[in-house]
Each structure stands twice: as C-alpha cells, then as structure tokens.
ROBA-428138 format. One record per residue (C-alpha): x, y, z; residue in one letter. Coordinates in steps of 0.02 Angstrom, whole numbers, plus 50000, padded with zeros to 5 digits. Layout:
# ROBA-428138
XYZa/...
***
This chain:
# ROBA-428138
559775479355457m/560865474255307a/560645481455141l/561115475254969c/561905488854859r/563325487754727c/564925496754759l/564385511354642e/562845515054753h/563455516054925v/562025517955056p/561915534955128k/561185527655304g/559775539555356k/559395527655503k/560925516755505h/562795519355475n/563495507255339y/565355507155346v/565685488555302y/565225477155171y/565475458555130v/565345448354972y/563915437054964p/564145418854913i/564685417354730g/565045436554704y/565135442954571p/563985428254509n/562745430954636t/560845432054632a/560885448554741l/560675462754637i/560875480954689c/559375488354779g/559515504654680n/558015504954563p/559035510754409n/560445497754433c/560625479154387d/562375476654449n/562935462554571p/562565468754750g/563685467154908v/563005465455081i/563165482055175w/563195480455368l/563085491655517t/564365491555653d/563335478855759k/563135466955608e/565025468755562a/565315461855749q/564145448355719e/565125444555560y/566705443555649r/565865431955777n/565335419055633g/563645425255580k/563385424255390r/561505426255366i/560915443455369f/559035451055350e/558595464355237g/557235476755264p/555405472055294n/555935453455302n/555925453855109f/557485442255097t/558945435955190k/560685436955123m/562095424455141k/563895431855157a/565445421955106g/566995419355212d/568005432655133n/568065444755269g/567495461355303l/567835476355191n/567835494155260r/567175507855143f/568335522755131k/567515539355075k/
***
C-alpha cells in the first residue's frame, strides 16, 4: 500500500518496506501533502517493492491506506531512498 510522505518524513515501514518513491503529477505544486500530522510539505508517493515493479510495468495510480485516496504518479521514474 502506497504512502504519501515528504522527503523529510520517510516512512518507517512497520508492515511494509518502503525503499522507492515517485513524484506525483505536478510535484512540487501537487495536491498531495505529507501524511505526517505535523507537516504541510508536498508529498511524494512511497512504494513497496511490489508497487515499484508495477510502476516499472506502467501502473501510475496507487491506493493509499483505508481507501482514503488514490495517488497518480508522474512519468519521471523511480527514485531509490538511500539511508
């Protein structure tokens, strides 16, 4: 399940391992805002390994937790988070 967080609030991944992120359409002037309660920065879309493969295969719309929203990724490619 994809998450929206800014690049300063990388998801910890209690249930999922988030190693890749993609920019949403229009980033940084996007409607996606970081899911951290104390942050109003533009968010990127964090993907699991499975979702990253789906992105490589052309998928661009990803679902967030609890069917609250869907997020549309741009065609800028995958970015790998380096700790």
